[in-house]
C-alpha positions, -999 to +999 in steps of 0.1 A: +126+082+082+105+103+059+092+086+028+080+102-004+046+091-019+042+094-056+013+084-079+018+057-105-003+041-133-040+037-129-049+002-119-086-009-121-098+027-114-077+030-082-044+048-082-013+027-075+009+047-052+045+042-044+064+050-011+100+058-019+128+056+006+148+088+006+180+069+015+179+042-011+163+033-044+137+011-026+100+016-032+069-001-020+037+001-041+002+001-026-034+009-035-056+026-010-094+020-011-117+045+007-153+055+000-153+089-017-159+116+008-157+093+037-136+097+068-124+062+077-132+047+111-101+025+108-072+015+085-068-021+075-035-032+058-038-062+036-006-082+030-005-108+003+010-143+003+038-158-018+035-153-056+007-127-053+005-089-050-018-064-034-043-066-062-053-100-048-074-082-023-091-057-048-126-071-045-127-075-007-110-041-003-137-024-022-165-040-001-147-032+032-143+004+021-177+010+006-199-009+031-179-007+063-163+027+062-127+014+064-096+026+046-081-005+031-044-004+020-033-033-002+005-035-003+027-050-029+055-066-008+091-061-019+098-078-052+061-082-061+037-061-082+048-025-084+074-027-056+111-029-060+134-053-042+145-038-009+179-024-015+190-026+021+181-049+050+147-062+062+147-033+087+140-010+057+110-030+046+097-029+082+102+009+083+082+012+050+054-010+062+053+007+096+044+039+077+010+025+070+002+024+107+009+061+111-016+089+105-013+103+069 
């Protein structure tokens, strides 16, 4: 499934981005941290706990990106932060999260 990425509001000097499902109204928000001009050695996906959102990892994400050369993706799980509820089944949420493991 091909997802569309759009930019959202500025959040603490990082752009909140949104993956949108072309089949439904579902969207998953995330913030990506990467040292400017760097080519990441690896991608790390941070997934928050109950009652939190991806911004919970902002400080550690900045350190991992700036000092260790990692791309750090902080996801707002469905129903949290800038993400919508998943309109379909859990399989859709899995498809959206799987997207972060793929090369951009």
